[in-house]
C-alpha positions, 0 to 999 in steps of 0.5 A: 234676505234680512229675515233669513239672515237673522233667523227670524220666524218664517210665518212673520208677515212682511208688507213692503213699500211700492204697491200692494197686490191690487195696484194701490200705491203705498203712500206715507198715509197709506202705510199708516192706515195699513198699519191701523187696519192691521191692528183694528181688524186683525188684532195684529201687533205691528212692527214698522221699519222705516228709514225716511221722513216718509215712514214716520206717519207709519212709525208714529202708529206702530206697536214697535217702530224701528228706524233702520240706519244705513250708509251715511253716503246713501241714507236720508239727509233730512231724517235727524231733524225729522226724527227728532221733531217726531220724538219731542213733539209728537211722542214717538218712542222708536229703536234704531238698528244699524245695517251694517252694525259699523255705520254711525247711528242717528241722533243719540242712544238716549233718544233713539236706543240702538238695538240689533235686529235679532233682539226683536221678539216676535210672538207668534201663535206657535210660540205663544201656545195659542191655537189657530182660530177656526175659519167660519164659512159664513159670507157665501151663504145665502142667509148671510148674503140676505142679512148683509144686503141692508148694510150695503144699501146706501139708503139704509142708515141710523136705526135701520142700519143698527138693526141690520147689524144686530140681525147679523150679530144674532145670526152669527152667535146662534150659527157659530158661537154655540158650536164653538163654546158649547151649549148647556143643558137645563130643565124648564116647565113647558107651557103645557105644565111638563118639564122639558130640556132648556139649552142655554149658551155655555 
């Protein structure tokens, strides 16, 4: 309802509290880990919205932390002191949004600047002109499964594990990067002396 009421982009993915689809309970540490996972493995810019001390671990690691300030009679009574500690001692730099905008803000506008939800600038692929990345169907191929097997074997470690990852990288590069980036033809001398075509990555 909030996204619809403020006319925010419909392709903004929202993760809420409660449980993930696989049944995992979303604790404060899980919230923070989820944010870090999205940032590290999906190169996502994460906006985190929280209204209680339980949300602070998530807010601290988010790209844009936003404190949601609700009605004074129902909002967390311990959030002000926890926020102040996070700002002064942990370097938290957050904004606060008042819902509704008639409620009293938390702390002061210097430590926790006030913003409207509609002020957030979500950068989508369409808005930025970026094309969607093509999906590469690799995982279910027998060759990929064979190459991935050593990385799943608990007995494989150290140099052997690194070598297995190198082989996977080589496979992905040969199979897919050449198709995405293209190859550049040149010439080279064959071992028998005549000139032949040489292909190199663009």
